[in-house]
N, C-alpha and C positions, 0 to 999 in steps of 0.2 A: 136691854139693848134692842133697838128697833131693827126690823128686817132691812131697812134702807141703810142703816149704819153697818150692819153685818156685811151686806153686799159691797159697800164701799171699802171695808177693810180687806175683804177677800180680793177685790179688784186691785187694791194697793199691793197686797202680797204677791199676786200674780205678776204685777208690773215690775216688782223689784227683782224677780227671778228671771224675767224675760231678758234675753241677750240680744245685742245688736245683730241684725240680720243683714248680711251682705248679699246682694243679688246681682249677679253678672249676666243673667239671662242665657247661660250656656246650656242649661238642661231643660229649658222650656219656659213657658209663661206661668208664673205662680197662679194658683187658682183664685187667690184673693184679689187679683187684678180684674176689674170689670169696667167696661165702658158704659156710660149713660148718655142717651141721645144718639144722634148719628155719629158714626165714627167706629173705628176698630183698632185693635192692637195685634201686632204680628212680630215674629222674630225676623231680624234683618242682618245680612252679612255686608250690607252696603257700607256701613260705618260701624266701628266698635272702639271702645275705650278699655276693654278688658276681654280676654279670650279672643273669640272670633265673630261674635255677633252681639247685637243690641236689641232693645225693644223699640219698635216703630209704632208711634201713635198717630194715626190719620184722624184728623178731627174736622168738625164743622162748627159753625157758630152754635153755641149752646152745648157742645160736647163736654163731657167730663170723664176723667179716668179715676175711678175710685179704687182705693186699696184698703181692705179691711184688715185690722190687726187680729192675730190669733188670740191675743190676750190684751185687754184694755191697758193703756198706759196711764197711770195716775201720777201726776207731777207734784212733788213737794217743792219747797223753796229751793233746796239744794239742786234737785233734778232740773228745775226750770232754769237754773243758772249754768248748768253744764251740758244738758241733753240737747240734741238737735238732729239735723238731717244732712247728709251729703250725697250728691250724685253728680253726674256729668250729663249735659244736654247738648245734642247736636242739632243745629239749625242750618238748613240748606241755603237760605237766602235772607238777607237783612230785612227786618220788618220794624214798623214803628209801634209795636204793641208788646204785650207780655203774656206769659203763662202765670196764672195765679194758683198758689198752693194754699189749701185750706185744711185745717185740722179740726175734726168734728167730735163732739161728745156723743154718747149713746143716743141722746135725744136729737142729734143733728145740729146742735148749736156750734157755730164757728167762733172759737175763742182766740185762735191763733191763725195768722195768715201772712203771706208775703208774696211779692211778685218778682218774677224773673224776666228781665228784658230780653227781647229777641232782636236786638239792634244790629247784630253782626252774624256772619256765617261761620260755621265751624264748631268745634267742641269748646264748651265753656263750663267751668266748674260752678256748681250750685251748692254752696255750703252756708248753713246758717243755724244758729242755736235759738232755742225758744225765747231766751231773754232779749233777743234782738228782733223777733218777729213783731208784727203789728197785731191788732185785735184788742178786745176788751180783757182777755186773759182771766175771765171769771170762772169758767168751767175748767177744772184741772184734769178731768178724766177724758182721755182721747181713745175713741174706739176705731176711728178710721181717718184717712186723709185722702184728699183728692186734688187732681189737677184740673183747673177750669180753663178751657180753650178761649182764645180771643175770638172776636166776632168776625170770623172769616174761615175759609177753607185752608187747610195746611197740614203739615206734619212735623213732628220732631222725633228725635231718637234719644232714648234714655239708656244709661249704663252706669255701672259701679254704684248702685243705689244701696245706701246703708241707712236703716232707720229701725229703732232709734240709735243714734250715736250717743253713747253714754258719757263721753268726755270730748266735747268739741275742742278743736285746736284753738288755743288762746290767740294764735296769730293768724286766724282766718282773715283773709285779705279782701277788703272791699274793692269792688271794681265797677265797670260800666254796667254789668248785668245786675249787681246787687250792691249798691253803694252804701247801704246801711247795715251790712251783716256783721259788723264788729265795732262796737264803740271803743274797745281797747286800742284799736289801731290809731286812734287820734291822740293817744298818749305820746309824750315826747320820746319814750323808750322804743316803741315799735316802728322805727324809721323805715324798715323794708316795706311794711304794709301800708305806707302812706302815699304810694305813687298815684293812686286815683284821687285822693284828697288834693295832692299838689297839682294834678291835672286840671283842677278847677281854677288854679291861679291864672291870672292874666298879667302879661308884662306891664310893669309900670315904666318901662323904658320905651320911648316912641320908636317906631320903625323909621330909619332914615329914608328920606326921599331919594337921596343919592349919596354915594360915598365919595369923599374927596380922594385925590390921588395918594395922599399920605395914608389915609385909612385903608385904601386898597393895598398899598405896599406893605403896611404892617400886617394886615390879614394874610397876605401872600407869604410874608416872612414866617408867620406862625405855622402856616400850612406846610411850608418847605421843611421847617424844623421837625414838625410832626412826622413827615415822611421819612426824614433821615433817622429819627429816633426809632421808628417802627420797622425800618428796612433791615431785615436779617440777612440780606445779601444772597442767600441760597436757600432753596426749599429743603426742609429737613425730611429725609426719606422716611424716617420712623413716623412722623406726623401724617404723612400722606398714606402710609401703609395702614395706620390706625383708622384713618378716615374711611378708607375703602372697606376695612374689616367691619366697622360699626355699620356702615352703609348697607353692606350685604346682609347683616343680621337684622337691620331695621326693615328691610324689604318693602320699600315704599312703592305703592301701586296706586294709579288713579282709580277712583271708584265714585260713581255718582257725580255729585258736584264737588267732590273733594278727593280724599285719599284714604287708604288703609295702610297699615304697617304697624310696627311696634309702638304701642301707646306711649306717649310722652307724658310723664307725671313728675310731680315734685318729690324730693327725697322722702318726705313724711308719708307719702302714699305708695311709694315705689316698691315693686316686688320683682327683683331681677331674675328670680327663678322662673318667672313667667315670660321672660323676654322683654319686659318693659324697660324703657329708657328714661333718662332725665336730662336736665340742662347741660350737664357736663358732656353727655354724648352728642348733643347738638353742637356744643363747642368743638368737640373732637372732629366731627364731620365738616362743619363750616370752616374751621381754621385750616384743616388739612387740605381740603379742596381749594381753598383760597390760595394757599401757598403754591400748590401745583399749577393752578390756573395763572397766577401772577408771575411766578418765576420761570416755570417750564412751559407756559403757554398751552397747557393741556385743554383741549376743547371738551373732552369727557368730564374733567373735573369742573370746568366752568358750568357745564350743564348740570352736573350733580350738585354744585353749590346752590344754584337757584331752585333745584328740585327740593333740596333739604329746607330751604327757606319757605317755599310754598307749603311743604308738609308741616313744618314747625308752626307756622301761623295758623294753619287749619287745625292743628292739635291744641292750640290755646296759648302758645308762646307768641303773643300778639298784643297790639295796642288795646288798652282797656281791659285786659284780662289779668286776674289775680291768681289763676290756676289753683284755687283753693287756699293755699298758703304759699307765699313767695319768700318766706324768711331765709336770709343768707344766700339768696340767689347770686349776689354779686361775686361770690367766690367761684362760681361755676360758669361765668359767661365772659370773662375778661378778654379771652382771645377772640371771641365773636366780634368784639369791637375793634381790637387792634388789626385784625385781618379785614374787617369791613372797610377800614380806611384804605388799605391797599387795593381793595376791590371797588372803590367808590365810583370810578368811571363806568365800570360794568353795571353797578347798581343803578346809577343814574339813567342808564339806557334800558334797564330791564322792564318788561311789561308790568311786573308786580312792584315797581319802584316805590309807589306811595305807601303800600302796606309794609314793605321792608323798612323804609325810613321811619314810618310812624311807630313801628315796633321797636326799632333801635332807640329812638328818642324817648319813648315812653319808659322802657325798661332801664334806661340810663338814669332815670329820675332827673333829667335836665330840667323838667318843669318846675322843680323846687327852686331853681335859680331865677325864675321869672320875677321873684321878689328877693330882697336881701335875706340873708340867713336869719332864721327865727331863733333868737337867743333862748337858751334853755332846752333846745332840741338835743336829745341824747345820742350816744353811740356814733360820734363823729368819726372815730378811727375806722370803723367799717366803711363809711361812705367815702372818706378820703382814699382808703386803701383800694377798694374794689371798684368804685364807680367814678372816681375823678377822671381817669383816662376815658372811661365810657362817656362821661359827660362832654369831655373835650372833643372826642371824635364826633359825637352826635351834634354838637354845636356847629361843627364844620362840615356836616353832611347836608345841610339845607341847600337846595338847588339855587336859591336866590342869595347872592353875596350880601345883600342888606340884612337878610335873616341871619346869616352867619355872623356878621359883625355884631348885631344886637345880642345874639345868643352868647357869643364869646364875652361880650361886655358884661352881660348878666352873670355869667359863670365866674368871671374874674371878681366881680363885686361880691358874689356869694363866698368865694374862697377867702377874700380879704376879711369879710365880716365874720366868717367862721374861725379864722385864725386870731381869736382873742382868748384871753384866759377865761376858762369856764368856771362857774361857781360850784360849790358843793362837791359831790362825787359823780356828777354826770360825765360823760365822755368828753375828751378834748385835752387841751394843754392847761396845766395848773401853773400858778404863779411861781412855783419852784422849778418849773421845767419838766416835771413828771407828766407822763401821758397816761390818760385814764381810759379804761375799757372795762365793762362788767363791774363798774362801781369801784375800781381799784387801780393802783399803779401797776402797769402791765407792759413791760418792755417787749414781750413776745408779740404783742399786737402793734407795737410801735415800729418795729422793723417792717419795712415795706411801706408804711404810712409816710414816714419822712421822705422816703425815696420818691413816692408818687407826687407829693406836694412839691418836693424839690424839682422834679421833672417838669411840673406845670410852670414853675418859675423859670426854668430854663427855656421852655417853649415860648414864653411871653416876655422874656427879658428885653428891656429897653423898648417896649411897645406900650401902647395905652392899655393893654390888657394885663400888664404885670400887676401882681398884688401890691398893696400899699406898703410903704416902708414900715409902718407900725405893725402890719401883719407879719412882715418878714422878721421883725425884731422878736415877736412872740415865737415864731418858728425857730429862730436861732437859739432861743433858750432851751427848746426841746432837743436840738442838736447837741448843745453843750452838755446838757444833762446826760444824754446817751453816751457821749464821749466819756463822761466822768464815771458812769456806773458800768462801763464795759472795759474789760481787760483781755486782750486788745479789742476783740470783737464780742466777747461773751460776758454774761453777767452771772451774778451769784444765784444759788439755789433759792435763797430767801425771797427774791423778787421775781421768780420765774413763773409764777402763776401755776397753771396745771401742767407745765412742761418742765419738771424739775432738773432734767439734765439736757434740755434742749433750748434752742433759741440763740440767735446771734445777729450781729450787724452783718448785712450782706453787701455784695459789691455795689448794688444800686443805691443802698443807703450811703455808702462811702462816696459814691459819685455825687450824691445830692449835697454833700458838704461843698464840693466845688461849684455846683450850680448856684447855691445860695451865696457863696463868696463872690461870684461873678455878677450877682445882681446889684452890687453896690456895697459901700462900706457901712456896716451896721455897728461899728465899734466907736463911732464918733471921732475918728481920726482924719476924716476928710480925704481918704485914699480913693482911688478909682475903684478898687475892689476891697473886700474884707481880708486883710492880711492874716488875721488870726484864724479864721475859718480855712483859709488857704493852707496855712501851716498845719492845721489839724488834718486836712485832706492829704497832704504829703506824708504825714506820719501813718495814716491808715491805708493809703493806696499803695498796692504792691505792683502796679502796672505802669508802663510808659504811655500815659494817655496824653492827648493834646492839652488837656487842662494842666496836667502835671508839668509838661514842658513849658507851658506859658508861665506858670507860677515860678518855676525855677529861673526862667529867663528874667523875671522881674525881681529876682534876688530873694525869693522866699525859700526858707529852709524848713525841713520837717520839724514840727513842734515836739518837745519832749512829752512823755506821758504826763497826764494831769498829776499835779502834786497838791496835797493838802487834805482838808476834811470838808466834805460836802453834805449839806443837810437836806434831806428829802422827806419831810414829815407828812406830806400827803400820802406817803407810803410807809410812815412810821419807820424810816430807814436812815442810815448814815453810811457814807462811803469814805473810807480812810485810805489815803494813797501816799506812797513814797516810791522813788525809783521806778521800777517796772512792776511793782506788786499792788494789789488792791484788796481791801477787806470790806465785806458787806455785812452790816449790822442790821438786824431786822426784828421788829416787834409788831404788835397789832393792838387796836383800840376799838371803841364803839363805832368809829367811823371808817376804820381800815380793817379789812378782813385779813385773817392770818394765812389762809391758803385757799386755793380754788381746787376743789375736788369734783370731778365729773364721774359719770357712771363707768367710763372706761379710761379715765385719765387720773394720774396722781393719787391713786387709791390710798397710799400710805403717807401722804404729805402733811399730816396733821401738824407736825412740829416745825414747819418751815420758819415760823415767826415766833418761836418760843425763846427769843433772845439769841438768835443765831449770830455767830462771829466767824464768818468763813473767809479764810485767806486764799486768795488766788495769786500765788507767787510767780506764775508763769502765764503766757498769753493764751491759755485755754483751760477749761475745767479739767480735761484729761491730763494735760501736762502738769497741772497743779495737784493731781492726786485724787480727782473725783470721777468715779466710774460707777455707773448704775449696776453693773454686773457684780453681784455679791454684796451690794451696799446695804448696810444695816440702817433702815429708815428711822430708827430710834436715835441715831447718833450723828446728827448734823452738828458740826463744831459750834461750841458756845451755848447750845441749848440745854436747858434743864428739863428733863423728861422722865416720865414713868416708862421703864423699858418693858414694852408689851410684846407678846407673840404677834406675828403679823396678822393673824386672823382677828385679833382684837384691835390692832392698830388700823386695820382696814376701815374705811369710812362706814359708819353705821347706817347711812342713808343710801338708798339704791341710786338716787339721782345726784343732784348737786349739793355739795356742802361748802359753804363759805362762812365759816364761823367768825363772828366778831367777839371781842372781849366785852366785859361789862366795865372795864377800867378805861380811863382816858389818858393815863400817864404812861406813855411809851413813845420813844422817839429819840432824836439826837439834837445836839447843839454844837457850836463851834466857836472858836476865838480866833479872830484875824484870818479866818479861812485856812489856817495851817493845822491846828490841833483841835480835837473835839472830844465828844463824849456821847454815850448812849445810856439810857436808863429806861426801865419798865417795871410796872406792876403786873406781874404775870398772873393770870388766872385761867382756869379751864372751864368751858361751858358744860351745861348739864345735857348730855346726849348719851345714848347707849354706848357703853364701853369707855366712856369718859369718866373722870373723877372730879366732880364739880367743886370739891373743897381744896383742890390743888392750887396753891398760891406760892408766890415767891417775889422777892425784891431783887432785881438784877441791875448791874451797871457795868459799863466798860469805859475806861478813861484812856484816851489815845494821844500819846505824846511821841513825836518823832517817829521811831520805829518800834515803840513799845506800847503794849496794852495792859492795863491793870484791870482785872476782872474780879468783881465782888458779887457775892450773893448772900442774902440773909432771909430769914423767915420762910424757909422752904418747908412747906407743910402739905400733907395730904393724908387721907385715911386708907389708901390702897395698901393693904397688908399682903397682897398676893404677888406684887411685882416691885422690884427695886426702883428707886428714884436716883437719877444720875445727872451729872453735868459733864458734858463731853468736852475734852480738850482738843482732840483731833481724831479723824478717821481718814486715812489716805492709802492709796494703792501701794502695794509693796511687790517688788520684783525680786524673786529669789536669785541670789548670786549677783545682783546689781545694787539692791537697796540695803540700807541699814538704818537703825535708829540708835540713839545713845541714851542709856538710862543710868543716871548718877555716875557719869563718867565712863561707863562700860558700854562698848559697842555691841549691838545685838543684830545678828544677820539671819537667824534661822526661823523658818516658819514653825510654829508650835510654841514659841517663846511666850511665857505668861508669868507675870510677877505682880504681887500686891505689895505696895509700899505705904508707909504712914508718914505724912508730913507733919512737922511741928515747927514752931516759930524759929527755933535755933537749928533746925535740920530740914532744909528744903529738899523736896523731891525735884530733881532736875532731869528733864527729858528733851532730847532733840528729835524732832520727827524726821522723816526721810526727805524733807524739802527745805532743810536748813532753817527751820523755825524752832526756837527754844521756849520751853515751858517750865516755869519755876513755881511750884505749888507750895504754898506756905502753910496750908492747913487741910487736913482731911486724909481719908484713905484713897489711894490712887491705884487703879488697876491698869496695867499695861499689857498689851498682847500683840503678837504677830500671828495671824490666823487665816486659814482658808474659811471663807464665809459663804453661807448659802442664803439666798434672798429670793424675793419674788419681783417680777417685772411690774412696774407701776400701772401698766395698761392691761396686759394680758394675764397677769398673775402667774406667768410661767416661771419655772425655777431658773435662777441665775447663780453663777459662782464667781468668786473673786478672792484675791488675797489682799489683806489690809493690815496695816499697823494702826493700832488704836490706843487711846488712853482716855480715861474718864475718872471723875471723882465720885465715889460711892456715898450716897446719903442714907442708904438702907431702905427698908420697907416702912411705909407709913411714917416718914420723918415728921417730927413736930416742930423743930426749929433749926433746920439744917442751914449750914453756912459754907462758904468757900472763899478762898482768896488765892489768886494766881496771877503771875505776870507772863505775858507772851512777848518774846523778843523776836521780831520778824527779820529774818535774814541778816543778823548782825555780822559785822566784819570781825575778823580776828582781833583787830585793834580795839574795837568796842568791847569785846569780851575781856580783853586784858585790862582795859582802863577802868571798867565799871563792874562792881559787884551788884548782882541783881537786886539784893535787898537794900542797897544804898542809893538806888535811883529814885525812890519815891517813899512817901510816908502816908499811911492811912490815918487820917485825923479822926474819923468816926466811921463806924460800920455797924449799923443796927437797922431795925425796921423803919426808923424815922428818917435816917439820912445816910448816904455814902459820901464821904468827903475825902478827897485825895489831894495831897500837895506833891507836885512833881519837882524833884530837886534839880533836874537838869535843865528844864525850861523855865522854872520859877512860877509855873501856873498852878493855881489852886482851883479845884473843880468840885461842885456840889450837885449831887443828885438828891434833892429834898423830897421825900415821899410824904412826910407829915410836917407840919409847921416846925421850923427850926428856930430856936432861941438859944443864945449863948452869951455868957459873960466873958468867957475865955477867948472867943474868936477875935482875931486881931482887926477884922474889918466889919463883920456883920453882927448886929444885935438880933435881927429877925429876917428870915426868909420864909415866905408863905409856902404852904404845902404844894406839891406837884410843880416844882420849879427847878430848872437847871440853871446854874450860874457858873461862869468861868471868869477868872480875872488873873492879871499879873501886874506887878508894879513896874513903873517905867519912870525913873528919875523923879520920884516923889509923886507921880501921877498914877492913876489906876486905869488900865484898859479892861473893860468888863463887857460880858455878854449875858443877857437874861433870856431865857426861853421857856415857854410852856408849849410842849408839842401837841397839846390838845387842839384839834381843829375847831372844836366848839360849834359843831353843826347841830341845829336843833332837831331836825327830823332824822330819825333812824330808819332807813329804808334801803332796799336793794340799791337804788340810786336816788339822789335828791339834788335839786338845783338850789336848795337853800344854801346860802353862803357861809363861809367861816366867819364867826363873830369875834369881836374884840374881847380879850380877857385882860382885865386890869390886875397887875401884880404890884404889890406895895412892899418894898424891902426897906429895912432900916440899917444904915451904915453908921459906924461910930465916928464922931467928929463932924466938922462942918465942911461940906464939899460943894462944888459947883461944876457944871458942865463946861468942858473945855471949848466945845462948839455946840450950838443948839441942835436939838434933835426933836423931830415932830412926834416921836413916840415916847419921849422921856421927859419927865417933869420932876424937879427937885423941890422939896419943901423942908424948911428948917424945923426941926423938932427938938427944942431945947438945945442940948449940946450935940445932938445927933442930927442926921439928915435922912429924911424919907425919900426914897426913889420910887416914883410911880412910872411903871413901864406898861405900855399898851402892846400886848402880844396878839398876833393874828397870823393865820395860815401856818402855824407851827414853826414860824421862822424866828431865829435868834435876833434879838435887838442889841446892837453893839454900840458902845459909847465910851467916852473917856471922862474921867473925873479928875479934878485938880482941887487942892486945898483952897478953901475960901480965902480971899486975899488977906483979910485981917488976921486969920488964923495962921496962914503960912508965913506971915511977917513977924510972928511972935518970936 
């Protein structure tokens, strides 16, 4: 080994152990900082971004500030992709030049460099990784770096310097100062970080020379509606108190050409223990002072309002600034915009008007709407929810009414073009009405989103700025879906994402039903408004609103709760409803994640989609028996699980876990929208504390108010913990609740019983919520117990009393099975008229297929896991693998649905805009048949004495059609 190689290895080793060094210049100027040429460095209290002082560099043309590393940094490929530098730079006056950063080898070669523009005054972030720097990148060893001054006299201030940063923030945000510092920001996913990219857009809409009177009237109408919508009538005392409290702690003081005070930083960089603040603190101050100034006419708050604005802009919350990383800022600035509208007259008169307006417009991302929506752009729900109002306000803050008209027209066009069904798993609305965020069906993010878009429709109703009817039709499908999967306002745990016991429709979501209804008839019935949405609104709205009074005056009555079976296979889900109850059925596939687990959210949510069958019999989770306190996370009803201690059930990943299956057969189907089914090939992924050979075949057949639940092929090698299928787990109130086991009422906490079910001896259980469970096979454990659990966020101990029942499959089951029927809130008359065993017949139950014939509805349903061929079947000779079929006879005809729940998306990624692809299913039915009416997705081919049915399945949607005997055959 040569001496050169040895030195290189030693340098590499030294670089690997070197830690990122944060320099705040509070204790002095590090000795490795040296100026070259004319110029000097000194500590300054005039401005700071951390502590109470920064480093001032006075430079001349040719000056350099050199920083020598204690140990050389040797970049390998991985380090080059992750390492970088972060700091903040204060510039006292705008200039048309840059500071150049150069990184030098021991021999003085510059392999990496970048420039930082000095185009604005104030603090700006300087964040960049090596992979985005310029230079030949030949020399990988870095011994020092330097700042090269522009060709003039001047000064800048440096603070919060970290080098090397060992893991640059993936969402580092390009801006005016450094437009090329993150190529990832141009991905469709990172919408927050694209504000500067969009700033380069130019309107393709011409600026009107003059507005017609109609255009002026419509613009004025929108402005009046916006004022009415944002007028809260009275200043909230608590908001004003908080504004003054934060203002006092921020301690804003004029200094030099700017200000000092609590540094304003993004949440990723924030340290509140040092007194630093973030966007939400700016929101608190600006909104509180705005309320006080607007409603109470407070001169002090008016002055404070503009002081905070001047300070915020000076700190970097400004036009053209990314503040290092701006991700998710929309959630922390909404009231800045709603109160800016109230303060618009004062803003228009303010000395700093142009800077305030440019900041508001820039951070609203209104610039994206200078062009139509870019199809394939991800995470629409975030934008609609947090920035649509901000965009609306910003569009109407231009001082020139012609600018306002153009901006609002561009925004309306953007809203309309974004309200289209989005492909793949990117954010937005899917063809089945589900709304997507984080690559999955996510009701918790939908709430608020529909409210905000609905409010925009209300603001622009009956004007040229109203979204198109096509866009409103798409939006309606999302409203209908939310109505269907919520009971009354809440949804099931299986579709709750990382909020297992949280999330619901809010009052503003309900109001949006009315707004959309009033925008016009979207049902094709040629009414003045949409009567169906209006009826849904009256069912959901519990207030005497002007909209409710209007609808009632027009003869609209509240709609009943949704009835039927609803297929949502973009979420591998089905919703089964009768009367006022709802069942959520949930699985997962290669395209649909099973649960969303974060570092501090839903830590024990692994089993949410393991075939859950959750009954919500009453209009809330809690009223239906679901309470997080004491909840056993292993026992979500319907799921087949390995019952683990919570420390093993806890997600094995410290960050996000969003496990997908390796199977594609999981989802639901329906017949005539009334009855349905669910089926899945369950498998567990290979992660720490998971059991990768855990598999099962599961199905649920839903008829009227009954569910037949079948399981076969339950297999795993986990011999340490038992495998179970949960019937129910629901809260139990001592002295008020009871369950019934084989006809005997049980009321005492501590009850525990093990029962064996056989074909001729059912185990019959009634839970505490009037649901009956008839188990035909297996060992059943029933208990009423005080349970200890852990909170899904904090891991704190929780307690609760629950009645539970489950089927035991034992440890390491090799071919476990189950069969049980759930009768949901049957009437006494139903219980008298029907014996549970006599309501259905299991035609086949093995790993190839689960087939059930329901005797009360006459429906036969097939969950075909592997290719099904039969000589005995009355209808089918062949059904291909991974197909769901339902049919019933009707006067010699057959009404049939065929479904493959597989979305069939080629790319498997966190999100993808690749679309669902068509899957061809070829079934063979006995005899000669023809379609009663033509169907674009169904083709019949005669095959000897039989008929082949070719069905084109897409989007996981069932294809429904009717067959009739071929004329020559029916005439025999």
